[in-house]
A tleap script that builds the chain and sets N, CA, C and O, in Angstrom:
source leaprc.protein.ff14SB
mol = sequence {
  NMET TYR LYS THR TYR TYR PRO LYS LEU ASP
  GLU ILE ASN GLN LYS TRP TYR VAL VAL ASP
  ALA ASP GLY LYS ALA LEU GLY ARG LEU ALA
  SER ARG ILE ALA SER ILE LEU ARG GLY LYS
  ASN LYS PRO TYR TYR SER PRO HIE MET ASP
  THR GLY ASP PHE ILE VAL VAL ILE ASN ALA
  GLU LYS ILE ARG ILE SER GLY ARG LYS ALA
  GLU THR LYS LYS TYR PHE THR HIE SER GLY
  TYR MET GLY GLY GLY ARG PHE GLU THR TYR
  ARG GLU ALA MET THR ALA HIE PRO GLU GLU
  ILE ILE ARG ARG ALA VAL LYS GLY MET LEU
  PRO ARG ASN THR LEU GLY ARG GLN LEU PHE
  ARG LYS LEU LYS VAL TYR ALA GLY SER GLU
  HIE PRO HIE GLN ALA GLN GLN PRO GLU THR
  LEU GLU LEU LYS CGLY
}
set mol.1.N position { 93.108 132.996 129.503 }
set mol.1.CA position { 93.889 133.303 127.832 }
set mol.1.C position { 94.293 131.979 127.274 }
set mol.1.O position { 94.959 131.155 127.901 }
set mol.2.N position { 93.849 131.824 126.050 }
set mol.2.CA position { 94.403 130.675 125.118 }
set mol.2.C position { 95.806 130.933 124.531 }
set mol.2.O position { 96.285 131.974 124.081 }
set mol.3.N position { 96.343 129.672 124.661 }
set mol.3.CA position { 97.700 129.524 124.026 }
set mol.3.C position { 97.604 128.819 122.796 }
set mol.3.O position { 96.763 127.948 122.572 }
set mol.4.N position { 98.420 129.182 122.053 }
set mol.4.CA position { 98.582 128.599 120.689 }
set mol.4.C position { 99.470 127.088 120.671 }
set mol.4.O position { 100.671 127.004 120.926 }
set mol.5.N position { 98.582 125.954 120.312 }
set mol.5.CA position { 99.680 124.853 120.489 }
set mol.5.C position { 100.831 124.584 119.571 }
set mol.5.O position { 100.705 124.886 118.384 }
set mol.6.N position { 101.739 124.144 119.926 }
set mol.6.CA position { 102.681 123.783 118.840 }
set mol.6.C position { 103.175 122.263 119.080 }
set mol.6.O position { 103.502 121.909 120.212 }
set mol.7.N position { 103.212 121.526 118.173 }
set mol.7.CA position { 103.602 120.210 118.351 }
set mol.7.C position { 105.085 120.055 118.590 }
set mol.7.O position { 105.903 120.658 117.895 }
set mol.8.N position { 105.462 119.174 119.664 }
set mol.8.CA position { 106.854 118.874 120.027 }
set mol.8.C position { 107.260 117.973 118.811 }
set mol.8.O position { 106.439 117.362 118.127 }
set mol.9.N position { 108.902 117.952 118.574 }
set mol.9.CA position { 109.453 117.113 117.647 }
set mol.9.C position { 109.042 115.652 117.756 }
set mol.9.O position { 108.661 114.989 116.791 }
set mol.10.N position { 109.165 115.122 119.214 }
set mol.10.CA position { 109.004 113.654 119.400 }
set mol.10.C position { 107.199 113.522 119.035 }
set mol.10.O position { 106.807 112.372 118.834 }
set mol.11.N position { 106.456 114.322 118.977 }
set mol.11.CA position { 104.897 113.875 119.234 }
set mol.11.C position { 104.245 113.843 117.737 }
set mol.11.O position { 103.089 113.481 117.516 }
set mol.12.N position { 105.308 114.345 116.599 }
set mol.12.CA position { 105.084 114.145 115.030 }
set mol.12.C position { 105.370 112.601 114.594 }
set mol.12.O position { 106.503 112.132 114.479 }
set mol.13.N position { 104.244 111.939 114.386 }
set mol.13.CA position { 104.837 110.842 113.581 }
set mol.13.C position { 104.284 110.881 112.197 }
set mol.13.O position { 103.141 111.205 111.875 }
set mol.14.N position { 105.347 110.473 111.363 }
set mol.14.CA position { 105.347 110.666 109.917 }
set mol.14.C position { 105.229 109.134 109.611 }
set mol.14.O position { 105.971 108.260 110.060 }
set mol.15.N position { 104.002 108.936 108.638 }
set mol.15.CA position { 103.784 107.850 108.144 }
set mol.15.C position { 104.243 107.646 106.668 }
set mol.15.O position { 104.556 108.622 105.986 }
set mol.16.N position { 104.280 106.463 106.210 }
set mol.16.CA position { 104.463 106.419 104.415 }
set mol.16.C position { 103.298 105.940 104.091 }
set mol.16.O position { 102.740 105.158 104.861 }
set mol.17.N position { 102.748 106.295 102.965 }
set mol.17.CA position { 101.574 106.103 102.123 }
set mol.17.C position { 101.839 105.950 100.775 }
set mol.17.O position { 102.647 106.711 100.241 }
set mol.18.N position { 101.182 104.925 100.028 }
set mol.18.CA position { 101.324 104.575 98.754 }
set mol.18.C position { 100.090 105.049 97.973 }
set mol.18.O position { 99.056 104.555 98.423 }
set mol.19.N position { 99.921 105.826 96.983 }
set mol.19.CA position { 98.957 106.119 96.243 }
set mol.19.C position { 99.080 105.689 94.782 }
set mol.19.O position { 100.128 105.775 94.142 }
set mol.20.N position { 97.899 105.208 94.298 }
set mol.20.CA position { 98.067 104.703 92.900 }
set mol.20.C position { 97.315 105.577 92.225 }
set mol.20.O position { 96.158 105.829 92.562 }
set mol.21.N position { 97.961 106.171 91.114 }
set mol.21.CA position { 97.498 107.182 90.203 }
set mol.21.C position { 96.662 106.749 88.909 }
set mol.21.O position { 96.158 107.556 88.129 }
set mol.22.N position { 96.595 105.444 88.803 }
set mol.22.CA position { 95.943 104.949 87.723 }
set mol.22.C position { 94.547 105.448 87.602 }
set mol.22.O position { 93.608 105.087 88.311 }
set mol.23.N position { 94.505 106.270 86.685 }
set mol.23.CA position { 92.762 106.871 86.266 }
set mol.23.C position { 92.516 108.109 86.989 }
set mol.23.O position { 91.477 108.735 86.776 }
set mol.24.N position { 93.320 108.486 87.763 }
set mol.24.CA position { 93.199 109.669 88.876 }
set mol.24.C position { 93.482 110.999 87.835 }
set mol.24.O position { 94.349 111.053 86.963 }
set mol.25.N position { 92.580 111.954 88.160 }
set mol.25.CA position { 92.714 113.456 87.597 }
set mol.25.C position { 93.917 114.174 88.067 }
set mol.25.O position { 94.110 114.288 89.277 }
set mol.26.N position { 94.723 114.657 87.220 }
set mol.26.CA position { 96.331 115.063 87.593 }
set mol.26.C position { 96.209 116.253 88.710 }
set mol.26.O position { 96.924 116.269 89.712 }
set mol.27.N position { 95.424 117.044 88.482 }
set mol.27.CA position { 95.199 118.374 89.234 }
set mol.27.C position { 94.596 117.958 90.772 }
set mol.27.O position { 94.926 118.529 91.812 }
set mol.28.N position { 93.814 117.039 90.687 }
set mol.28.CA position { 93.037 116.701 91.849 }
set mol.28.C position { 93.906 115.834 92.724 }
set mol.28.O position { 93.888 115.961 93.949 }
set mol.29.N position { 94.723 114.889 92.060 }
set mol.29.CA position { 95.563 114.109 93.016 }
set mol.29.C position { 96.724 114.903 93.295 }
set mol.29.O position { 97.426 114.373 94.157 }
set mol.30.N position { 97.232 116.156 92.797 }
set mol.30.CA position { 98.433 116.724 93.103 }
set mol.30.C position { 97.868 117.606 94.559 }
set mol.30.O position { 98.496 117.718 95.612 }
set mol.31.N position { 96.644 118.112 94.274 }
set mol.31.CA position { 96.335 118.877 95.358 }
set mol.31.C position { 96.360 118.078 96.707 }
set mol.31.O position { 96.885 118.533 97.723 }
set mol.32.N position { 95.708 116.764 96.635 }
set mol.32.CA position { 95.414 116.150 97.792 }
set mol.32.C position { 96.953 115.646 98.211 }
set mol.32.O position { 97.099 115.470 99.420 }
set mol.33.N position { 97.860 115.449 97.556 }
set mol.33.CA position { 99.007 114.752 97.820 }
set mol.33.C position { 99.795 116.134 98.797 }
set mol.33.O position { 100.320 116.063 99.908 }
set mol.34.N position { 99.634 117.273 97.937 }
set mol.34.CA position { 100.420 118.410 98.631 }
set mol.34.C position { 99.706 118.736 99.945 }
set mol.34.O position { 100.294 119.336 100.845 }
set mol.35.N position { 98.460 118.345 100.048 }
set mol.35.CA position { 97.881 118.743 101.592 }
set mol.35.C position { 98.361 117.650 102.371 }
set mol.35.O position { 98.571 117.972 103.540 }
set mol.36.N position { 98.585 116.547 102.113 }
set mol.36.CA position { 99.382 115.420 103.030 }
set mol.36.C position { 100.733 115.586 103.262 }
set mol.36.O position { 101.192 115.339 104.378 }
set mol.37.N position { 101.532 116.028 102.221 }
set mol.37.CA position { 102.746 116.228 102.524 }
set mol.37.C position { 102.872 117.318 103.585 }
set mol.37.O position { 103.586 117.117 104.568 }
set mol.38.N position { 102.200 118.478 103.425 }
set mol.38.CA position { 102.151 119.641 104.304 }
set mol.38.C position { 101.846 119.164 105.725 }
set mol.38.O position { 102.438 119.735 106.641 }
set mol.39.N position { 100.873 118.050 106.046 }
set mol.39.CA position { 100.206 117.533 107.061 }
set mol.39.C position { 98.937 118.111 107.563 }
set mol.39.O position { 98.581 117.898 108.722 }
set mol.40.N position { 98.206 118.865 106.708 }
set mol.40.CA position { 97.146 119.532 106.686 }
set mol.40.C position { 95.918 118.425 107.123 }
set mol.40.O position { 94.839 118.895 107.483 }
set mol.41.N position { 96.076 117.194 107.090 }
set mol.41.CA position { 95.041 116.251 107.347 }
set mol.41.C position { 95.124 115.828 108.803 }
set mol.41.O position { 94.173 115.191 109.257 }
set mol.42.N position { 96.239 116.137 109.647 }
set mol.42.CA position { 96.475 115.911 111.165 }
set mol.42.C position { 96.163 117.125 112.054 }
set mol.42.O position { 96.557 118.240 111.711 }
set mol.43.N position { 95.590 116.971 112.988 }
set mol.43.CA position { 95.012 117.861 114.066 }
set mol.43.C position { 95.926 118.499 114.841 }
set mol.43.O position { 95.457 119.256 115.691 }
set mol.44.N position { 97.340 118.373 114.760 }
set mol.44.CA position { 98.207 119.258 115.073 }
set mol.44.C position { 99.109 120.055 114.053 }
set mol.44.O position { 100.286 120.365 114.243 }
set mol.45.N position { 98.443 120.296 113.077 }
set mol.45.CA position { 99.027 120.827 111.847 }
set mol.45.C position { 99.788 122.260 112.312 }
set mol.45.O position { 99.310 123.003 113.170 }
set mol.46.N position { 100.805 122.471 111.742 }
set mol.46.CA position { 101.024 124.142 112.366 }
set mol.46.C position { 102.207 124.418 110.808 }
set mol.46.O position { 103.179 123.774 110.413 }
set mol.47.N position { 101.668 125.397 110.394 }
set mol.47.CA position { 102.248 125.926 109.005 }
set mol.47.C position { 103.643 126.276 108.718 }
set mol.47.O position { 104.113 126.541 107.611 }
set mol.48.N position { 104.391 126.237 110.111 }
set mol.48.CA position { 105.597 126.413 109.921 }
set mol.48.C position { 106.584 125.215 110.156 }
set mol.48.O position { 107.809 125.335 110.185 }
set mol.49.N position { 105.907 124.077 110.315 }
set mol.49.CA position { 106.652 122.850 110.774 }
set mol.49.C position { 106.433 121.820 109.807 }
set mol.49.O position { 105.440 121.796 109.080 }
set mol.50.N position { 107.374 120.946 109.788 }
set mol.50.CA position { 106.903 119.745 108.742 }
set mol.50.C position { 106.430 118.534 109.446 }
set mol.50.O position { 107.116 117.594 109.847 }
set mol.51.N position { 105.115 118.706 109.537 }
set mol.51.CA position { 104.062 117.580 110.178 }
set mol.51.C position { 103.473 116.439 109.252 }
set mol.51.O position { 102.699 115.567 109.648 }
set mol.52.N position { 103.899 116.557 108.105 }
set mol.52.CA position { 103.425 115.757 106.872 }
set mol.52.C position { 103.962 114.242 106.963 }
set mol.52.O position { 104.646 113.780 107.876 }
set mol.53.N position { 103.489 113.554 105.784 }
set mol.53.CA position { 103.823 112.343 105.824 }
set mol.53.C position { 104.496 112.070 104.444 }
set mol.53.O position { 104.316 112.878 103.533 }
set mol.54.N position { 105.253 110.977 104.261 }
set mol.54.CA position { 105.877 110.512 103.059 }
set mol.54.C position { 104.874 110.113 102.079 }
set mol.54.O position { 103.913 109.515 102.562 }
set mol.55.N position { 104.865 110.317 100.708 }
set mol.55.CA position { 103.909 109.491 99.584 }
set mol.55.C position { 104.768 109.211 98.688 }
set mol.55.O position { 105.604 109.924 98.132 }
set mol.56.N position { 104.456 107.882 98.554 }
set mol.56.CA position { 105.136 107.245 97.246 }
set mol.56.C position { 103.718 106.971 96.006 }
set mol.56.O position { 102.685 106.326 96.185 }
set mol.57.N position { 104.147 107.690 94.836 }
set mol.57.CA position { 103.067 107.452 93.799 }
set mol.57.C position { 103.311 106.453 92.974 }
set mol.57.O position { 104.372 106.461 92.351 }
set mol.58.N position { 102.602 105.648 92.847 }
set mol.58.CA position { 102.699 104.563 91.718 }
set mol.58.C position { 101.759 104.658 90.358 }
set mol.58.O position { 100.680 105.248 90.401 }
set mol.59.N position { 102.264 104.011 89.104 }
set mol.59.CA position { 101.513 104.289 88.055 }
set mol.59.C position { 101.335 105.518 87.530 }
set mol.59.O position { 100.237 105.869 87.101 }
set mol.60.N position { 102.459 106.336 87.511 }
set mol.60.CA position { 102.427 108.051 87.273 }
set mol.60.C position { 102.348 107.826 85.503 }
set mol.60.O position { 102.065 108.812 84.822 }
set mol.61.N position { 102.567 106.725 84.945 }
set mol.61.CA position { 102.057 106.907 83.618 }
set mol.61.C position { 100.900 106.671 83.102 }
set mol.61.O position { 100.688 106.732 81.891 }
set mol.62.N position { 99.914 106.336 84.093 }
set mol.62.CA position { 98.374 106.058 83.846 }
set mol.62.C position { 97.631 107.123 84.122 }
set mol.62.O position { 96.424 107.073 83.884 }
set mol.63.N position { 98.193 108.241 84.656 }
set mol.63.CA position { 97.419 109.395 85.145 }
set mol.63.C position { 96.482 110.130 83.896 }
set mol.63.O position { 96.756 109.957 82.708 }
set mol.64.N position { 95.530 110.831 84.287 }
set mol.64.CA position { 94.635 111.167 83.202 }
set mol.64.C position { 94.321 112.561 83.347 }
set mol.64.O position { 93.910 113.033 84.408 }
set mol.65.N position { 94.537 113.336 82.130 }
set mol.65.CA position { 93.997 114.975 82.034 }
set mol.65.C position { 92.676 114.961 81.300 }
set mol.65.O position { 92.350 113.988 80.620 }
set mol.66.N position { 91.851 116.117 81.442 }
set mol.66.CA position { 91.139 116.312 80.788 }
set mol.66.C position { 91.053 117.121 79.441 }
set mol.66.O position { 92.055 117.805 79.231 }
set mol.67.N position { 89.984 117.193 78.402 }
set mol.67.CA position { 89.918 118.250 77.412 }
set mol.67.C position { 91.129 117.936 76.410 }
set mol.67.O position { 91.471 116.770 76.211 }
set mol.68.N position { 91.694 118.898 75.855 }
set mol.68.CA position { 92.571 118.615 74.680 }
set mol.68.C position { 93.973 119.119 75.774 }
set mol.68.O position { 94.722 119.849 75.126 }
set mol.69.N position { 94.298 118.980 76.711 }
set mol.69.CA position { 95.570 119.358 77.478 }
set mol.69.C position { 96.760 118.607 76.843 }
set mol.69.O position { 97.880 119.109 76.937 }
set mol.70.N position { 96.609 117.606 76.297 }
set mol.70.CA position { 97.666 116.570 75.997 }
set mol.70.C position { 98.259 117.324 74.933 }
set mol.70.O position { 99.489 117.307 74.890 }
set mol.71.N position { 97.474 118.160 73.829 }
set mol.71.CA position { 98.070 118.798 73.156 }
set mol.71.C position { 98.672 120.382 73.443 }
set mol.71.O position { 99.759 120.765 73.012 }
set mol.72.N position { 97.874 121.094 74.139 }
set mol.72.CA position { 97.965 122.405 74.602 }
set mol.72.C position { 98.719 122.583 75.825 }
set mol.72.O position { 99.106 123.723 76.082 }
set mol.73.N position { 98.978 121.679 76.585 }
set mol.73.CA position { 99.621 122.063 77.771 }
set mol.73.C position { 101.444 122.037 77.391 }
set mol.73.O position { 102.064 121.262 76.663 }
set mol.74.N position { 101.798 122.885 77.985 }
set mol.74.CA position { 103.457 122.962 77.625 }
set mol.74.C position { 104.080 123.275 79.185 }
set mol.74.O position { 103.486 123.915 80.052 }
set mol.75.N position { 105.317 122.709 79.304 }
set mol.75.CA position { 106.289 122.976 80.134 }
set mol.75.C position { 107.433 123.499 79.567 }
set mol.75.O position { 107.962 123.100 78.530 }
set mol.76.N position { 107.813 124.437 80.302 }
set mol.76.CA position { 108.926 125.465 80.063 }
set mol.76.C position { 110.177 124.934 81.090 }
set mol.76.O position { 110.068 124.496 82.235 }
set mol.77.N position { 111.226 125.102 80.390 }
set mol.77.CA position { 112.739 124.691 81.241 }
set mol.77.C position { 113.610 125.921 80.397 }
set mol.77.O position { 113.372 126.590 79.391 }
set mol.78.N position { 114.607 125.849 81.253 }
set mol.78.CA position { 115.640 127.008 80.550 }
set mol.78.C position { 116.971 126.518 81.272 }
set mol.78.O position { 117.079 126.267 82.472 }
set mol.79.N position { 117.916 126.437 80.346 }
set mol.79.CA position { 119.423 125.914 80.563 }
set mol.79.C position { 120.324 126.960 81.615 }
set mol.79.O position { 121.171 126.665 82.459 }
set mol.80.N position { 119.841 128.143 81.250 }
set mol.80.CA position { 120.607 129.300 82.005 }
set mol.80.C position { 121.229 130.150 81.062 }
set mol.80.O position { 121.548 131.321 81.270 }
set mol.81.N position { 121.411 129.423 79.870 }
set mol.81.CA position { 122.207 129.896 78.791 }
set mol.81.C position { 121.117 131.039 77.840 }
set mol.81.O position { 119.888 130.979 77.864 }
set mol.82.N position { 121.829 131.909 77.148 }
set mol.82.CA position { 120.966 132.690 76.261 }
set mol.82.C position { 120.473 132.087 75.385 }
set mol.82.O position { 121.132 131.369 74.633 }
set mol.83.N position { 118.977 132.282 75.284 }
set mol.83.CA position { 118.537 131.314 74.120 }
set mol.83.C position { 118.294 129.793 74.502 }
set mol.83.O position { 118.090 128.943 73.636 }
set mol.84.N position { 118.331 129.498 75.921 }
set mol.84.CA position { 118.247 128.322 76.206 }
set mol.84.C position { 117.003 127.713 76.634 }
set mol.84.O position { 117.013 126.636 77.230 }
set mol.85.N position { 115.995 128.298 76.381 }
set mol.85.CA position { 114.477 127.973 76.683 }
set mol.85.C position { 113.943 127.019 75.989 }
set mol.85.O position { 114.103 127.124 74.773 }
set mol.86.N position { 113.400 126.181 76.339 }
set mol.86.CA position { 112.505 124.994 75.663 }
set mol.86.C position { 111.169 124.767 76.124 }
set mol.86.O position { 110.946 124.804 77.334 }
set mol.87.N position { 110.339 124.558 75.378 }
set mol.87.CA position { 109.068 124.045 75.707 }
set mol.87.C position { 108.816 122.599 75.029 }
set mol.87.O position { 109.212 122.137 73.959 }
set mol.88.N position { 107.989 122.047 76.076 }
set mol.88.CA position { 107.680 120.587 75.851 }
set mol.88.C position { 106.064 120.340 76.074 }
set mol.88.O position { 105.404 120.772 77.018 }
set mol.89.N position { 105.723 119.763 75.282 }
set mol.89.CA position { 104.299 119.548 75.329 }
set mol.89.C position { 103.915 118.292 76.404 }
set mol.89.O position { 104.691 117.349 76.561 }
set mol.90.N position { 102.719 118.388 77.074 }
set mol.90.CA position { 102.504 117.239 77.835 }
set mol.90.C position { 102.666 115.852 77.265 }
set mol.90.O position { 103.367 115.063 77.900 }
set mol.91.N position { 102.123 115.482 76.190 }
set mol.91.CA position { 102.403 114.294 75.351 }
set mol.91.C position { 103.870 113.858 75.266 }
set mol.91.O position { 104.257 112.690 75.259 }
set mol.92.N position { 104.583 114.884 75.205 }
set mol.92.CA position { 106.146 114.390 74.873 }
set mol.92.C position { 106.839 114.226 76.333 }
set mol.92.O position { 107.781 113.444 76.464 }
set mol.93.N position { 106.339 114.998 77.441 }
set mol.93.CA position { 106.700 114.696 78.635 }
set mol.93.C position { 106.096 113.288 79.131 }
set mol.93.O position { 106.739 112.560 79.888 }
set mol.94.N position { 105.042 113.016 78.737 }
set mol.94.CA position { 104.708 111.698 79.344 }
set mol.94.C position { 105.190 110.861 78.653 }
set mol.94.O position { 105.042 109.813 79.280 }
set mol.95.N position { 105.748 110.633 77.617 }
set mol.95.CA position { 106.406 109.394 76.814 }
set mol.95.C position { 108.002 109.753 77.556 }
set mol.95.O position { 108.596 108.723 77.875 }
set mol.96.N position { 108.507 110.630 77.762 }
set mol.96.CA position { 109.991 110.931 78.185 }
set mol.96.C position { 110.040 110.676 79.678 }
set mol.96.O position { 110.805 109.828 80.137 }
set mol.97.N position { 109.308 111.333 80.373 }
set mol.97.CA position { 109.402 110.871 81.819 }
set mol.97.C position { 108.113 111.180 82.609 }
set mol.97.O position { 107.955 112.250 83.197 }
set mol.98.N position { 107.284 110.278 82.595 }
set mol.98.CA position { 106.037 110.374 83.388 }
set mol.98.C position { 106.065 110.953 84.769 }
set mol.98.O position { 105.396 111.888 85.210 }
set mol.99.N position { 106.876 110.293 85.305 }
set mol.99.CA position { 107.045 110.742 86.665 }
set mol.99.C position { 107.133 112.131 87.027 }
set mol.99.O position { 106.664 112.558 88.082 }
set mol.100.N position { 107.818 112.965 86.040 }
set mol.100.CA position { 108.032 114.258 86.244 }
set mol.100.C position { 106.462 115.180 86.296 }
set mol.100.O position { 106.109 116.100 87.033 }
set mol.101.N position { 105.917 114.632 85.429 }
set mol.101.CA position { 104.357 115.267 85.620 }
set mol.101.C position { 103.764 115.627 86.858 }
set mol.101.O position { 103.217 116.697 87.125 }
set mol.102.N position { 103.950 114.444 87.735 }
set mol.102.CA position { 103.090 114.653 88.852 }
set mol.102.C position { 104.044 115.598 89.747 }
set mol.102.O position { 103.547 116.451 90.483 }
set mol.103.N position { 105.549 115.393 89.642 }
set mol.103.CA position { 106.396 116.072 90.499 }
set mol.103.C position { 106.126 117.641 90.200 }
set mol.103.O position { 106.118 118.451 91.127 }
set mol.104.N position { 105.911 118.013 88.896 }
set mol.104.CA position { 105.934 119.507 88.853 }
set mol.104.C position { 104.617 119.943 89.304 }
set mol.104.O position { 104.563 121.068 89.800 }
set mol.105.N position { 103.427 119.182 89.214 }
set mol.105.CA position { 102.060 119.393 89.477 }
set mol.105.C position { 102.067 119.816 91.238 }
set mol.105.O position { 101.456 120.740 91.776 }
set mol.106.N position { 102.776 119.017 91.733 }
set mol.106.CA position { 102.729 118.781 93.233 }
set mol.106.C position { 103.515 120.128 93.871 }
set mol.106.O position { 103.075 120.891 94.731 }
set mol.107.N position { 104.779 120.181 93.201 }
set mol.107.CA position { 105.804 121.143 93.549 }
set mol.107.C position { 105.295 122.643 93.379 }
set mol.107.O position { 105.640 123.614 94.052 }
set mol.108.N position { 104.328 122.599 92.248 }
set mol.108.CA position { 103.785 123.864 92.161 }
set mol.108.C position { 102.604 124.416 93.341 }
set mol.108.O position { 102.269 125.595 93.461 }
set mol.109.N position { 102.049 123.217 94.199 }
set mol.109.CA position { 101.173 123.544 95.212 }
set mol.109.C position { 101.836 123.527 96.501 }
set mol.109.O position { 101.145 123.285 97.490 }
set mol.110.N position { 103.319 123.794 96.659 }
set mol.110.CA position { 103.826 123.540 97.939 }
set mol.110.C position { 104.620 124.965 98.107 }
set mol.110.O position { 105.111 125.465 97.095 }
set mol.111.N position { 104.757 125.645 99.408 }
set mol.111.CA position { 105.354 126.920 99.470 }
set mol.111.C position { 106.671 126.801 98.855 }
set mol.111.O position { 107.409 125.846 98.614 }
set mol.112.N position { 106.756 128.288 98.640 }
set mol.112.CA position { 108.202 128.407 97.744 }
set mol.112.C position { 109.382 128.924 98.785 }
set mol.112.O position { 109.860 130.056 98.703 }
set mol.113.N position { 109.763 128.016 99.708 }
set mol.113.CA position { 110.728 128.339 100.506 }
set mol.113.C position { 111.259 127.268 101.319 }
set mol.113.O position { 110.601 126.233 101.210 }
set mol.114.N position { 112.316 127.197 102.156 }
set mol.114.CA position { 113.186 126.323 102.402 }
set mol.114.C position { 111.911 125.067 102.888 }
set mol.114.O position { 112.062 123.928 102.444 }
set mol.115.N position { 110.906 125.318 103.643 }
set mol.115.CA position { 109.977 124.388 104.192 }
set mol.115.C position { 109.629 123.406 103.033 }
set mol.115.O position { 109.712 122.181 103.125 }
set mol.116.N position { 109.162 124.210 101.748 }
set mol.116.CA position { 108.671 123.664 100.674 }
set mol.116.C position { 109.475 122.485 100.101 }
set mol.116.O position { 108.982 121.391 99.826 }
set mol.117.N position { 111.063 122.905 99.915 }
set mol.117.CA position { 111.825 122.133 99.474 }
set mol.117.C position { 111.866 120.785 100.193 }
set mol.117.O position { 111.837 119.734 99.552 }
set mol.118.N position { 111.949 120.825 101.833 }
set mol.118.CA position { 111.979 119.997 102.772 }
set mol.118.C position { 110.657 119.208 102.311 }
set mol.118.O position { 110.844 118.074 101.869 }
set mol.119.N position { 109.481 119.640 102.362 }
set mol.119.CA position { 108.469 119.057 101.944 }
set mol.119.C position { 108.252 118.109 100.834 }
set mol.119.O position { 107.482 117.149 100.825 }
set mol.120.N position { 109.135 118.564 99.791 }
set mol.120.CA position { 109.192 117.932 98.304 }
set mol.120.C position { 110.009 116.866 98.365 }
set mol.120.O position { 109.661 115.862 97.744 }
set mol.121.N position { 111.031 116.855 98.982 }
set mol.121.CA position { 111.718 115.601 99.331 }
set mol.121.C position { 111.290 114.347 99.881 }
set mol.121.O position { 111.940 113.303 99.841 }
set mol.122.N position { 110.081 114.520 100.432 }
set mol.122.CA position { 109.025 113.337 100.938 }
set mol.122.C position { 108.155 112.626 99.937 }
set mol.122.O position { 107.441 111.656 100.192 }
set mol.123.N position { 108.293 113.205 98.789 }
set mol.123.CA position { 107.454 112.869 97.536 }
set mol.123.C position { 108.266 111.912 96.848 }
set mol.123.O position { 109.456 112.205 96.726 }
set mol.124.N position { 107.749 110.522 96.242 }
set mol.124.CA position { 108.443 109.816 95.754 }
set mol.124.C position { 107.551 109.195 94.464 }
set mol.124.O position { 106.530 108.543 94.688 }
set mol.125.N position { 107.940 109.408 93.349 }
set mol.125.CA position { 107.222 109.153 92.160 }
set mol.125.C position { 107.767 108.071 91.330 }
set mol.125.O position { 108.942 108.264 91.018 }
set mol.126.N position { 107.188 106.873 90.839 }
set mol.126.CA position { 107.516 105.993 90.267 }
set mol.126.C position { 106.450 105.656 88.904 }
set mol.126.O position { 105.276 105.467 89.224 }
set mol.127.N position { 106.759 105.577 87.530 }
set mol.127.CA position { 106.135 105.496 86.438 }
set mol.127.C position { 105.427 103.935 86.626 }
set mol.127.O position { 104.201 103.981 86.524 }
set mol.128.N position { 105.896 102.793 86.840 }
set mol.128.CA position { 105.485 101.637 87.103 }
set mol.128.C position { 104.633 101.224 88.361 }
set mol.128.O position { 104.223 102.156 89.053 }
set mol.129.N position { 104.373 100.172 88.672 }
set mol.129.CA position { 103.765 99.809 89.709 }
set mol.129.C position { 104.373 99.265 90.993 }
set mol.129.O position { 103.734 98.892 91.977 }
set mol.130.N position { 105.878 99.271 90.828 }
set mol.130.CA position { 106.929 99.067 91.586 }
set mol.130.C position { 107.730 99.775 92.028 }
set mol.130.O position { 108.507 100.406 91.313 }
set mol.131.N position { 107.721 99.843 93.598 }
set mol.131.CA position { 108.816 100.982 94.250 }
set mol.131.C position { 109.731 100.243 95.159 }
set mol.131.O position { 109.581 99.054 95.442 }
set mol.132.N position { 110.677 100.999 95.600 }
set mol.132.CA position { 111.850 100.167 96.271 }
set mol.132.C position { 111.741 100.665 97.814 }
set mol.132.O position { 112.709 100.689 98.574 }
set mol.133.N position { 110.532 101.027 98.138 }
set mol.133.CA position { 110.184 101.513 99.465 }
set mol.133.C position { 109.150 100.614 100.485 }
set mol.133.O position { 108.380 101.127 101.297 }
set mol.134.N position { 109.327 99.069 100.237 }
set mol.134.CA position { 108.682 98.163 100.920 }
set mol.134.C position { 109.299 97.901 102.457 }
set mol.134.O position { 108.716 97.252 103.326 }
set mol.135.N position { 110.421 98.457 102.580 }
set mol.135.CA position { 111.097 98.143 104.171 }
set mol.135.C position { 110.299 99.221 105.051 }
set mol.135.O position { 110.341 99.132 106.278 }
set mol.136.N position { 109.539 100.287 104.390 }
set mol.136.CA position { 108.831 101.549 105.124 }
set mol.136.C position { 107.580 101.129 105.538 }
set mol.136.O position { 106.802 101.901 106.099 }
set mol.137.N position { 107.197 99.413 105.197 }
set mol.137.CA position { 105.767 99.150 105.259 }
set mol.137.C position { 104.731 100.321 105.138 }
set mol.137.O position { 104.103 100.737 106.112 }
set mol.138.N position { 104.578 100.907 103.651 }
set mol.138.CA position { 103.638 102.074 103.370 }
set mol.138.C position { 102.411 101.457 103.222 }
set mol.138.O position { 102.272 100.486 102.478 }
set mol.139.N position { 101.328 102.035 103.996 }
set mol.139.CA position { 99.972 102.103 104.018 }
set mol.139.C position { 99.463 102.525 102.521 }
set mol.139.O position { 99.911 103.492 101.904 }
set mol.140.N position { 98.543 101.718 102.085 }
set mol.140.CA position { 97.869 102.255 100.775 }
set mol.140.C position { 96.695 103.242 101.118 }
set mol.140.O position { 95.675 103.039 101.777 }
set mol.141.N position { 97.138 104.365 100.480 }
set mol.141.CA position { 95.836 105.476 100.577 }
set mol.141.C position { 95.002 105.865 99.511 }
set mol.141.O position { 95.415 106.517 98.552 }
set mol.142.N position { 93.646 105.420 99.674 }
set mol.142.CA position { 92.666 105.711 98.532 }
set mol.142.C position { 92.374 106.910 98.296 }
set mol.142.O position { 91.630 107.322 99.186 }
set mol.143.N position { 92.644 107.863 97.351 }
set mol.143.CA position { 92.262 109.139 97.089 }
set mol.143.C position { 91.229 109.196 96.242 }
set mol.143.O position { 91.473 108.625 95.179 }
set mol.144.N position { 90.209 109.655 96.316 }
set mol.144.CA position { 89.133 110.038 95.250 }
set mol.144.C position { 89.323 110.977 94.124 }
set mol.144.O position { 89.977 112.014 94.248 }
set mol.145.N position { 88.731 110.598 92.988 }
set mol.145.CA position { 88.839 111.513 91.967 }
set mol.145.C position { 89.853 110.984 90.817 }
set mol.145.O position { 90.073 111.675 89.822 }
savepdb mol mol.pdb
quit
């Protein structure tokens, strides 16, 4: 009889990766980042454990989208008060806070539970090409698309 293998906590090694978002498509980049955050690229992946790596995304302001999404794509926020709903177009969000666009796309691809929130904390997104995580010695990860 075969037993299911569960990785021990000391066997899980989490690395740091830097991803350059310059010229990459938003959805494809977000799905690949979500997969690495979950640890699906590792042989000891387990869906109920945090086996993923840390991701630092740079150049979030240079992400690209296709078609007319810059005018038609909308983001919704709510303050919690009556009538507190606000819509923001992609173009407005890009000028105000470009790193939030990648965060929202990746967060929508993670599980909606405690594990998903824990995985989301391992994503660091920066609008420019500088980041404060040089001490972790991140490796450059080249994602196609």
